[in-house]
Phi, psi and omega in degrees: 000139178296122186303326182293328177296316182296322178284338178078037181229156181286166186288341183259018178292142181274177187299322182298314184293323180295317179294323179294320179296316182298314180297322179293319178289337178296336180293335183248353181230085183267146181293335180273347179258318186220073187298330180288313177299320181295316181298320179295322182290319182294320176296322175292325180292319177293320179292319178297319178296319180299313181296316182297313181294316181298315179296322180288327185272334185213070184287349185283335184274084183291323179301315182296317181296320181298316179297322178296310179302320179293327176289324179287323186286336183260046176296120174240137178299142173288138178300327183284335183214077187297335185279345186242128178288136179295157182286149177284144172304127185292130178244335174273162176305145182290165178300129176282088187290329176294321177294320180293321174303311183294325179294316182294319178296323176293321178294321181295331180282336189236334184271164173288155182301322180296323181291312180299319178298321178290321180297319178293321184291338185246014182276118187292327181294342187260007173285329175291119189295326179291321175295316177301319184291314180293316177298320181297318177298316181294321175301310179290331174293321177297317179296318182285319188241350181246013175057042173289138185267121178221134181292148182304323179293321179290330179295323176293321178299313179297320179295319181293316185292313185272007179053055183219129176264109185294138173301154183297333182290326180296317182295323182288320178294320179296319180296324179295312181294323177294320176299318182289319179293316183275349183061031180239102182252030181295328181293342183251027175062032177222103187262013179252113181294342179300327185293315177290325179297321183288323181292337179271342178290152168297143184293126173229115189297325182298313181291321179296318178294323176297317179290329180295335178282348174286124183307125173083354183292316181301321178295316182293316180296318181297316182296315176297323180294320180293318181293318179295316181295322184291317177290322181286326178085009181195185172300125186281119177303139179096346177259143180276123185299320184289325175298315180299318177297315183302304184289331178294320178298312185289335179276350176285118183296341183262002180279126180233031182282190186297324177294330178295312180292329178291322178291325175291317177299318183290321179293318180290323177298313179300316175300321184289320179295324179293309184295321178299319175293323173295321177293324179290321175295329179270002178064041173288141180302144183302320182294320179289326177298320182292320177296316181297311183293323177299315178294326179294315180302308181297322180293312180294318176296317178296319182290324178295321177296317178299319181295317180292323177297318181297320183291322179294319178298317178295324180296320177299323183292332181285343181279125182299330188276352185296321187294342183265356182248112186302318184289323181280315184299320185258025181302320174300324178295320183289326176296313179303315182294322176299315177302312179302317179297320175297320181298322178287319187278327182230071184292341180282350178236072182294334185295329178295318179293317181292329179296329178281325186275325186304306182301324178292324179284318181289346179299338183254031184294333173292336177256055189302307186293323175299311179298322180296323177295312175302315180294317176294316178304317180294319181297316178297324181295313177305311181293337181277346182286158181299328178239077182289337184287346180288343184220131179294130174304324183292317178292324177295319180299312178296318179295317180299321178298316184292316183289319184293314182295311186300313182295313180298318181295323179293316177300316176298315184295324178288322180293324186257004180056049179234170173283166183293328182292327180288341183275356180294131178081016179288161184289330180301311182297319182294317180294316182295323179295323178293315179300314180299315182296318182285315181295318180289327177294315179298319178297317181295315181295322180292323177295323179296318179294320180294323183287328181279000000 
């Protein structure tokens, strides 16, 4: 059958008229309803376009045009498929499937799912089943292996249209790429855009160090980086590797490198400058201002060191193997004992003793009442001794809390073959703390009665 007759257009019709006629006939000849008729219509459409383009670009080649018309005019049904006319030998350039793939990926990255679904359903180049199959495979290869950014909704639309179910890892990688591109990381439990923006910037140590002094920023940045990398399964495109390494180090509770000390010094210096400026504004005497600023620097630096030691001790408790290592499991006990020895050896420097005991005691802030009973009981015991002035009751209370809770938790963990973290809040520690509290209280009352 003459292709122009099937399309219902004259032989001198231009490309626009051919496409309009084809689009009109598609309304009644759909591939899902009449695949045989659609295949015949599509081949006629391609043949008419091929003839029209060749005639338009090179009208002087009459022999080629006659040969082309003869091929189109002598359409004969294939013996293997008499209902479908065989394809005409292509004379026009073949379909640029790479361009079509890139177009679909660009639309999938920026259009709404409803718009993309409509575009795919009415794209004439995708009506040919073999083209649709090849282009679909290339699209998903680009998404899976070439880091093409596609929204999760459009990924579903592409899967439905090309009859392909993306593996879960493709969906995760797509979600990661989309989060990095849009700087919206709510799905990864980070609602502050500054975190992802900093991870995307080229590494500059002054800005990175300044942000590391913001409480909690290093932990948030490291956690976000780890979650993105875990979902992506590799180095995430768009994130700076040096930024990730920097914040991962600072978030590691056991890291004691140069950047840790630099952040401590910078934080203490910043606090000192603020206090110094306030002293200058309030006309504080120079000698007093110097003492205040010096104390501020030492206090902030000391508290930060105590905080990092406490984080390291907490991380040790989370390790299952720690309970089997005597030195690691009882680290708060060793710190408390060291603080007591320093208090006896260097009574003129009480701050050093408190600096050793504080992280060991604060480690058990979740077990507040157990630690409080141990601490109060130890304090009463020290005050009831003949020479209470040799040791500060406050230091004794902190040391008693650290030693009592740590020992009871460790004994419970070894007895029940569990980690120290799982021993938190056990009944043994609670009962022992009550026994210490009551017995030391009675002992203190009896000593007071004897002295009176």
